[in-house]
C-alpha positions in Angstrom: 24.2 30.8 11.3 25.9 29.4 7.7 23.5 29.3 4.7 25.2 26.7 2.6 24.7 24.0 6.1 21.1 25.4 6.6 20.7 24.7 2.3 21.7 20.9 3.0 19.7 20.5 6.1 16.7 21.4 3.4 17.7 19.0 0.6 18.6 15.9 3.6 14.8 17.4 5.1 12.7 19.2 2.3 9.7 20.7 3.6 6.7 18.4 2.5 2.9 19.0 3.6 1.3 15.8 4.8 -2.3 16.0 4.1 -5.2 14.3 3.6 -5.8 13.0 -0.2 -8.7 14.2 -2.1 -9.8 13.0 -5.1 -7.7 14.8 -7.3 -4.9 13.4 -6.1 -6.1 9.7 -6.9 -4.8 9.5 -9.9 -1.4 10.4 -8.8 -0.8 8.3 -5.9 -2.2 4.9 -8.5 0.9 5.6 -10.5 3.3 6.8 -7.8 2.3 3.1 -6.5 2.4 1.7 -9.6 6.0 2.6 -10.4 6.8 1.5 -6.6 4.7 -1.6 -6.5 5.6 -3.7 -9.9 4.5 -7.0 -9.4 8.1 -7.8 -10.7 10.1 -6.0 -7.7 7.9 -7.5 -5.4 6.3 -10.7 -6.3 5.1 -12.7 -3.6 2.8 -9.8 -2.3 -1.0 -10.7 -2.1 -2.0 -8.1 -2.5 -2.0 -6.4 -5.9 -1.7 -2.8 -6.8 -4.1 -1.2 -9.2 -6.5 1.5 -9.5 -9.5 -0.4 -7.9 -7.1 -0.5 -4.8 -6.8 3.3 -4.7 -10.3 4.0 -5.3 -11.8 1.6 -2.7 -9.7 3.0 0.0 -10.2 5.9 -0.7 -13.9 6.1 -1.1 -14.4 3.5 2.3 -12.0 5.8 4.6 -10.7 8.7 3.1 -9.8 10.1 6.1 -7.1 7.7 6.6 -5.9 8.1 3.0 -2.5 10.8 3.1 -0.1 12.0 1.1 2.7 13.7 1.5 2.9 16.3 -1.0 6.5 18.8 -1.8 5.8 21.5 -4.6 2.4 20.6 -6.1 3.9 16.9 -6.8 3.0 13.6 -4.4 6.2 12.1 -3.3 4.4 9.9 -0.8 1.3 7.9 0.5 -0.3 6.4 3.4 -3.5 4.2 2.7 -5.2 2.8 5.1 -8.9 1.6 7.2 -10.1 0.5 10.2 -11.3 -3.2 11.3 -14.2 -3.7 13.6 -14.9 -7.4 14.5 -18.1 -8.4 15.7 -18.5 -9.7 19.3 -15.2 -7.7 20.2 -15.0 -4.1 21.5 -11.7 -3.7 19.9 -11.2 -1.8 16.8 -8.1 -2.3 14.4 -6.8 -0.1 12.4 -4.2 -1.3 9.3 -2.0 0.5 7.4 -2.7 -1.1 4.1 -0.1 1.1 1.8 2.7 3.5 2.8 5.0 4.3 -0.1 7.9 6.9 -0.9 9.0 7.4 -3.7 13.2 6.8 -3.9 14.4 10.3 -4.5 12.7 11.5 -0.9 13.3 8.4 1.1 15.0 9.0 4.0 14.0 12.2 4.6 11.7 10.8 7.4 8.6 11.6 4.9 7.6 7.7 6.1 7.4 8.3 9.1 5.7 11.8 9.4 3.3 10.3 7.3 3.3 7.0 9.4 2.4 9.4 12.6 -0.5 11.5 10.9 -1.8 8.3 10.4 -1.4 6.9 14.2 -2.8 9.8 15.1 -6.3 9.6 12.9 -6.6 6.0 14.2 -6.1 7.2 18.1 -8.9 9.8 17.0 -11.1 7.3 15.9 -11.0 4.5 18.5 -8.9 2.4 17.2 -7.1 0.3 19.9 -4.0 -1.5 18.1 -2.6 -1.0 14.4 -1.6 -3.4 12.4 0.5 -3.7 9.3 2.4 -6.4 6.5 4.9 -6.5 4.7 7.4 -9.3 2.8 9.1 -11.2 5.3 12.6 -10.7 3.4 11.7 -6.6 2.9 14.4 -5.4 5.6 14.1 -2.1 4.9 10.7 -1.9 6.1 10.9 -4.3 8.9 13.5 -2.6 10.6 11.3 0.9 9.9 8.1 -0.6 11.2 9.9 -1.5 14.2 11.6 1.5 15.1 8.0 3.4 14.7 6.6 0.7 17.4 5.7 -2.3 15.5 6.3 -5.7 17.1 5.4 -9.4 17.6 6.1 -9.9 14.2 3.7 -12.9 12.7 4.8 -15.3 10.5 1.8 -15.5 7.7 2.1 -18.1 4.5 -0.1 -17.4 1.1 0.3 -20.2 -1.4 -0.7 -19.9 -5.0 -2.6 -22.1 -7.5 -2.0 -20.8 -11.5 -5.1 -22.1 -12.9 -3.6 -21.6 -17.0 -3.2 -25.6 -17.2 -6.2 -26.5 -15.6 -8.5 -23.1 -18.1 -6.3 -24.9 -21.2 -8.3 -28.9 -19.7 -11.1 -26.9 -19.4 -11.3 -25.4 -23.2 -10.5 -28.5 -24.6 -13.0 -30.5 -22.5 -16.0 -28.1 -23.3 -14.9 -28.2 -27.2 -14.4 -31.7 -27.1 -18.4 -32.4 -25.4 -19.9 -29.9 -28.2 -20.6 -27.1 -25.4 -19.3 -24.7 -28.1 -16.5 -22.0 -27.1 -16.6 -20.7 -23.8 -15.1 -17.8 -22.9 -11.5 -17.7 -21.1 -9.1 -14.9 -20.5 -5.6 -15.5 -21.9 -3.0 -16.6 -20.0 -1.6 -12.8 -20.6 -4.2 -11.8 -18.3 -3.7 -13.8 -15.0 
């Protein structure tokens, strides 16, 4: 076998370990997600990426938090949870976040993360997996369809920016002599 060819194959599909996330990975996962889920790049996410998102998923369901590690560096992750509904025999799995560093996309790392996640869900008795993404995220939609997801449902969410109402409230409180109220600045919205 041609060693050059083998080396090229290894570059296309580097040896990445998929493993359960541990407490020491939380910061690195957070920072990778911070890079990938910027509000400016994905402004219509109804969930927000912050340190509490990673911590709450890790604390609630650490067995469903996975990382892809290459040379002691996290290059991807999958974070999920299970959902049980009262009066239902079904248990649902929710893949909440799936991310791979751009330099390592197209190396089947996301698929490997997903398949490990799916297997863990099967072992825990999940009967259906749920995933969501932006309706205009064509690469994500293709990926999820390729690994078996179907029946896409349209989901609409709406936002209401309360900055103007906040200013009116402050003005009214001052006018009515109720003193100052502590209202976060518009920069923190």
